[in-house]
C-alpha positions in Angstrom: 14.1 -13.0 -11.9 11.3 -11.0 -13.7 11.1 -7.3 -13.4 9.2 -6.1 -10.3 5.8 -4.5 -10.9 6.4 -1.8 -8.3 9.0 1.0 -8.5 9.7 3.4 -5.6 11.1 6.8 -6.3 12.3 9.4 -3.8 15.0 10.8 -1.6 17.1 8.6 0.7 18.0 10.4 3.9 19.5 9.8 7.2 16.9 10.0 9.9 18.3 11.0 13.3 15.9 10.7 16.3 17.3 13.1 18.9 17.8 11.8 22.4 15.4 13.1 25.1 14.3 11.9 28.5 11.6 9.9 26.7 13.4 8.6 23.6 16.8 7.2 22.7 19.2 8.5 20.1 18.6 6.5 16.9 20.0 6.8 13.3 18.7 4.9 10.3 18.1 5.3 6.6 14.9 7.1 5.8 13.0 8.8 3.0 11.8 6.2 0.4 13.5 3.5 2.5 10.4 3.4 4.8 8.2 2.4 1.9 10.8 -0.2 0.9 10.7 -1.8 4.3 6.9 -2.1 4.0 7.1 -4.0 0.7 10.0 -6.2 2.0 7.9 -7.1 5.0 5.1 -8.2 2.7 7.5 -10.3 0.6 6.8 -8.1 -2.5 9.7 -7.6 -4.9 10.3 -4.0 -5.9 12.8 -1.6 -7.4 14.1 1.7 -6.1 15.2 4.8 -8.0 16.6 7.4 -5.6 18.4 10.7 -5.0 21.1 11.1 -2.3 24.6 12.3 -1.6 27.3 10.0 -2.9 28.6 9.1 0.5 25.4 7.1 1.1 25.4 5.1 -2.1 27.2 2.0 -1.0 25.1 1.7 2.2 21.9 2.3 0.3 22.7 -0.3 -2.3 23.7 -2.9 0.3 20.7 -2.2 2.6 18.2 -2.4 -0.2 19.6 -5.6 -1.7 19.3 -7.1 1.8 15.7 -6.1 2.0 14.1 -7.4 -1.2 15.0 -4.8 -3.7 15.7 -6.1 -7.2 17.1 -3.1 -9.0 18.7 0.0 -7.3 19.0 3.0 -9.6 20.5 6.3 -8.7 18.7 9.2 -10.5 20.6 12.1 -9.2 23.5 13.1 -6.9 22.9 15.5 -4.0 25.5 18.1 -3.0 25.5 21.0 -0.6 23.7 19.0 2.2 24.5 15.8 4.2 20.8 14.8 3.7 20.4 14.4 7.5 17.0 14.8 9.1 16.9 15.7 12.8 13.7 14.6 14.5 12.9 16.2 17.8 9.6 14.5 18.6 9.4 11.1 17.0 5.8 10.1 18.0 4.1 13.1 16.4 2.3 14.0 19.6 2.5 17.5 18.1 4.8 19.2 15.6 7.7 16.8 15.2 10.3 19.6 15.1 12.0 18.4 11.9 15.3 20.1 11.0 16.7 19.2 7.6 20.4 20.2 7.8 21.5 22.7 5.1 18.3 22.2 3.1 18.6 25.6 1.6 22.0 24.6 0.0 20.8 21.4 -1.7 21.8 21.0 -5.3 20.9 17.9 -7.4 22.8 16.7 -10.5 20.4 14.6 -12.6 21.5 11.4 -14.4 19.7 11.6 -17.7 20.8 8.0 -18.6 19.1 6.7 -15.5 15.9 8.7 -16.4 15.9 7.1 -19.8 16.3 3.7 -18.3 13.2 4.2 -16.2 11.3 5.3 -19.3 12.2 2.1 -21.1 11.2 -0.2 -18.2 7.6 -1.1 -18.0 6.7 -0.8 -14.3 3.0 -1.4 -13.5 2.9 0.9 -10.4 5.2 3.7 -9.4 5.1 5.3 -6.0 6.8 8.7 -5.7 7.3 10.3 -2.3 7.8 14.0 -2.9 11.2 15.4 -2.0 13.8 17.9 -3.0 14.1 16.6 -6.6 12.0 17.8 -9.6 9.1 15.5 -9.3 7.2 17.0 -12.2 10.2 16.5 -14.5 10.4 12.9 -13.6 6.6 12.2 -13.9 6.6 13.8 -17.3 9.4 11.4 -18.4 8.0 8.0 -17.4 4.9 5.9 -17.9 2.9 3.6 -15.8 0.4 4.0 -13.0 1.9 6.9 -11.0 1.0 7.3 -7.4 2.3 10.3 -5.4 2.5 11.3 -1.8 2.8 15.1 -1.9 3.9 15.4 1.8 5.2 19.0 2.4 7.1 19.6 -0.8 4.0 20.5 -2.9 2.8 23.9 -1.8 0.2 24.8 -4.4 -2.2 23.2 -6.9 -0.4 24.8 -9.7 2.1 21.9 -9.4 -0.4 19.6 -11.0 -0.8 21.9 -14.0 2.8 21.2 -14.9 2.2 17.5 -15.3 1.5 16.0 -18.7 -0.5 13.0 -17.4 -3.1 12.2 -14.8 -2.0 10.7 -11.5 -3.4 7.4 -10.4 -3.5 8.1 -6.7 -2.7 11.2 -4.7 -1.9 10.7 -1.0 -2.1 13.7 1.3 -1.8 14.1 5.0 -3.7 16.5 7.3 -0.2 17.8 8.4 0.8 18.8 4.9 1.0 22.4 3.7 -1.3 21.9 0.8 -4.1 20.5 3.1 -3.7 23.2 5.7 -3.9 25.9 3.1 -6.8 24.5 1.0 -9.1 22.7 3.4 -11.9 24.8 4.8 -14.1 22.2 6.6 -15.7 20.3 3.7 -14.0 17.2 2.5 -16.1 17.0 -0.7 -15.1 20.5 -1.7 -11.5 19.7 -0.9 -11.6 16.5 -3.0 -13.1 18.4 -5.9 -9.9 20.5 -6.2 -8.1 17.3 -7.4 -10.7 15.7 -9.7 -8.9 16.8 -12.9 -5.5 15.6 -11.7 -6.0 12.2 -10.3 -8.2 9.1 -10.3 -8.2 8.7 -6.5 -7.4 10.9 -3.5 -6.6 9.5 -0.1 -6.5 11.7 3.0 -4.4 10.3 5.9 -5.7 11.8 9.1 -3.0 10.7 11.5 -4.5 9.0 14.5 -8.0 9.7 13.2 -8.0 7.2 10.3 -8.1 7.8 6.6 -10.6 8.6 3.9 -10.5 8.1 0.1 -12.5 9.0 -2.9 -12.5 7.4 -6.4 -13.4 10.0 -9.0 -13.8 7.3 -11.7 -16.6 5.4 -9.8 -17.7 7.9 -7.3 -16.9 5.5 -4.5 -15.9 6.7 -1.0 -13.9 4.4 1.2 -12.3 4.7 4.6 -10.4 3.0 7.4 -10.0 3.6 11.1 -6.7 4.1 12.7 -5.3 1.7 15.3 -4.6 4.0 18.2 -2.5 2.9 21.1 0.9 3.6 22.6 3.5 3.7 19.7 7.2 3.7 19.4 7.5 6.3 16.5 5.6 7.8 13.6 8.4 8.5 11.2 7.8 6.9 7.7 4.5 5.4 8.9 2.6 7.1 6.1 5.0 5.9 3.5 4.4 2.3 4.6 0.7 2.9 4.3 1.2 4.2 0.7 3.3 1.2 -0.3 0.8 -1.3 1.1 -2.1 0.4 -0.6 -0.7 0.4 -4.1 0.6 -3.2 -3.7 -2.7 -4.6 -2.6 -5.5 -2.4 -4.1 -5.7 -4.2 -7.5 -6.1 -7.6 -5.8 -8.3 -6.9 -2.8 -10.1 -3.6 -3.7 -10.2 -0.1 -2.3 -11.7 -0.6 1.1 -9.8 -3.8 2.0 -6.5 -2.2 0.8 -7.2 0.8 3.0 -7.9 -1.3 6.0 -4.8 -3.5 5.5 -2.6 -0.4 5.0 -3.9 1.1 8.2 -2.9 -2.0 10.1 0.5 -2.3 8.5 1.2 1.3 9.2 0.3 0.6 12.9 2.7 -2.3 13.0 5.4 -0.1 11.6 4.8 2.5 14.3 5.4 -0.1 17.0 9.1 -0.7 16.3 12.2 0.6 14.6 13.6 -2.9 14.2 12.9 -4.3 10.6 13.0 -8.0 11.6 10.4 -7.4 14.3 8.3 -5.5 11.8 8.5 -8.3 9.3 7.5 -10.9 11.8 4.5 -8.8 12.8 3.6 -8.3 9.1 3.7 -12.0 8.5 1.2 -12.6 11.3 -1.0 -9.7 10.0 -1.2 -11.0 6.5 -2.5 -14.4 7.7 -5.6 -12.6 8.9 -8.6 -12.0 6.7 -9.2 -8.4 6.0 -12.9 -8.6 7.0 -11.7 -9.8 10.4 -9.4 -6.8 10.7 -12.3 -4.5 9.8 -14.3 -5.9 12.7 -11.5 -4.8 15.0 -12.4 -1.2 14.6 -10.1 1.5 15.8 -10.5 5.3 15.8 -12.3 7.2 13.0 -12.4 10.9 13.8 -12.5 13.2 10.8 -10.3 16.3 10.9 -13.2 18.8 10.5 -15.1 17.3 13.5 -12.3 17.6 16.0 -12.4 21.4 16.6 -15.9 21.0 18.0 -14.5 18.7 20.8 -13.9 21.2 23.6 -11.4 19.9 26.1 -11.4 21.5 29.6 -7.8 21.8 30.9 -7.9 21.4 34.6 -4.5 22.6 35.8 -2.6 25.1 38.0 -2.3 27.4 35.0 -1.1 30.3 37.0 1.3 33.1 36.1 3.6 32.1 39.1 3.8 28.5 38.0 6.0 26.9 35.2 3.2 26.1 32.7 5.5 24.8 29.9 4.0 21.3 30.2 0.5 22.7 30.0 1.5 24.7 27.0 3.0 21.7 25.3 -0.1 19.7 25.9 -2.4 22.4 24.5 -0.1 22.9 21.5 -0.4 19.1 20.8 -4.2 19.3 21.0 -4.3 22.2 18.6 -1.9 20.5 16.2 -4.5 17.7 15.9 -7.3 20.2 15.5 -8.9 19.8 19.0 -10.0 22.8 21.0 -8.3 23.1 24.5 -10.1 25.4 26.9 -7.9 26.9 29.6 -10.2 28.4 32.3 -7.6 30.6 33.9 -6.5 32.0 30.6 -10.1 32.5 29.5 -11.8 33.6 32.7 -8.9 35.2 34.6 -6.7 34.4 37.5 -8.0 35.1 41.0 -6.2 37.8 42.9 -4.7 37.0 46.3 -7.1 39.3 48.2 -10.1 38.7 45.9 -13.6 39.6 47.3 -16.3 37.1 47.7 -18.2 38.4 44.7 -15.0 38.1 42.5 -14.6 34.5 43.7 -18.2 33.7 42.9 -17.9 35.2 39.4 -14.8 33.2 38.6 -16.4 30.0 40.0 -19.5 30.5 37.8 -17.5 31.2 34.7 -15.4 28.0 35.3 -18.6 26.0 35.8 -20.1 27.4 32.6 -16.9 26.5 30.8 -16.9 22.9 32.1 -20.5 22.5 30.8 -19.3 23.5 27.3 -16.7 20.8 27.3 -16.9 17.2 26.2 -13.7 16.0 27.9 -11.8 17.1 31.0 -8.0 16.7 30.8 -6.2 17.4 34.0 -2.5 18.2 34.3 -1.2 17.1 37.7 1.9 19.3 38.1 1.4 19.1 41.9 -1.5 18.4 44.2 -3.4 21.6 43.3 -6.7 21.6 45.1 -8.6 23.2 42.3 -7.4 20.6 39.8 -8.3 17.7 42.1 -11.8 19.1 42.7 -12.4 19.6 39.0 -11.5 16.0 38.4 -14.1 14.8 40.8 -16.7 17.3 39.6 -16.2 16.2 35.9 -16.6 12.6 36.9 -19.8 13.3 38.9 -21.2 15.1 35.8 -20.3 12.1 33.6 -17.7 14.0 31.6 -14.9 11.6 30.4 -11.8 12.5 32.6 -8.2 11.9 31.8 -5.2 12.8 33.9 -1.8 13.7 32.6 0.6 13.0 35.4 4.1 13.9 34.1 5.8 13.6 37.5 4.0 10.4 38.6 2.4 12.2 41.6 -0.9 10.2 41.6 -1.0 7.7 44.4 -4.3 8.1 46.1 -6.7 5.4 44.9 -9.5 7.8 44.3 -7.2 9.8 41.9 -5.8 6.7 40.2 -9.1 4.8 39.7 -11.6 7.6 39.0 -10.3 8.8 35.6 -10.3 6.8 32.4 -6.6 7.1 32.3 -3.7 8.4 34.4 -0.4 8.5 32.6 2.9 10.3 32.5 3.2 9.6 28.7 1.9 12.4 26.6 1.6 10.0 23.6 -0.6 7.7 25.7 -2.7 10.7 26.8 -3.2 11.8 23.2 -4.2 8.3 22.1 -6.9 8.2 24.8 -8.1 11.6 23.7 -8.6 10.3 20.2 -10.4 7.2 21.5 -12.8 9.2 23.7 -13.4 11.9 21.1 -14.2 9.4 18.4 -16.9 7.9 20.6 -18.3 11.3 21.3 -18.3 12.0 17.6 -20.2 8.8 16.8 -22.8 9.5 19.5 -23.3 13.1 18.3 
C-alpha cells in the first residue's frame, strides 16, 4: 500500500469521563486518537506518530491498526505520569474541569531515529495537536504542509518565533489560553497577529460556529455549528481539524469548513466509533451545498457579551443557589452576560416598606427591559419567578425555563416558554439558537 498523504502527530492519552448523575463513567484512548477516528470514519488512510507511556504502546498500536492507520510510529516515551485525563464535565456546558494526573512530573525521552524517519518520509499534510512534547523541535525537523491546533499548550506568540518555517494552517479555539489573552473584540486585529506565521487561521467558536481567514488570498470563510443535545464534546475539535485538512484541497475552504462542522457534530453525538462511522458514511453521501442550506448557529464570540440574559430565580441568601451559580458560570464561560436582579438590585427585607418594594420592583422592571432573553431557574414554585416568566412572554422576550428537578407540570408553565428542560446542555443549546437569531436581527 502506498504511503498515506496525512500524518497525525500528538500525545495519546487515556480520557476518563467521571461518573455523575448525568453521565456514565467512560474510559477510552484520547489525544491524537480523536483525529484518527475522524479520518478512519471518512475511509482516509493515515499514519500516526505519537508520544505516550510505554504501558499504552501495545493497545495504541492494535487500536490504530484496527482503525485505518497504515504506520504507527512512537516519537517519544513518557515517564512520570500515567497520561490519564480526568474529565468532570464532558459536554462543555462550562469549564470542563480537566485534571491531567501528575502533569507537572511529565518527562519525555525523544527517539531521534523516529524523528529522522519522519524527516525522510514525504507526507503531504501533517496535523499536529499541541501537547506536552516539544512541538517546535519537531516542526523544525520535518517538511510538508504542517497544520497545528495550538489548544492550551501554546501560551504566547513568541512560540511562533522559534519555528524555522511557516505553518499552513493554525487552528485555535475560543477556550484556548492564547485566544483569551490576545483577543480584544476585533477578529481582524486578532488575525493580524498571525499573518507572518501561517497561511490560514481558523477560529473554532464552540457552539457558535467557526471563522477562517486565508492570508494568501484575503478570503474569509465560515461555517455555522450544528447545535442540539449532544453526548460529549471531547476531541470534537480534533475531528474538525482532521476533516478540514483532508478535504480542503479537493473541495475548497468554505465547503471543507462546512463539512468539518457537520462531522464534528456527528462525533459529539456518540462515543461509539462504529456508530460514528455509520453516521459519517451517510453524511458524506450528501452534497456540501445541501449541508450549507441546513444552517445551524453562527454567533461570533465578540457579539455574545451584548446578549443580556435576565435570570429569573429565587436567588436569595437563604436558598441554595449552587445551580443558579453553575448556570451563570456556564453563560459567562461562553461569553454571554447573565443579569441576576437580586444580586444587582438587592434582596427585599422581610419587613420592607411600600416605598422599598416599589423601588425594587422598578429596578427589576428596568433590568428586564435591558435584556434580550429571560432564563428562569425553577428550583421550586417561587411566585416571583413564575410571574417574571409570564411578564417576559407578554413583552415578547424569548423565555426559557431550566427545571432541574422536573417541577413544571402546569400547562401554562410547560407550554408558554420556548423550552422547559432539566438538561443544562439542552438549555445552553437553546440559548445559542435564540441568541444567534437576535444577533442576525440586530
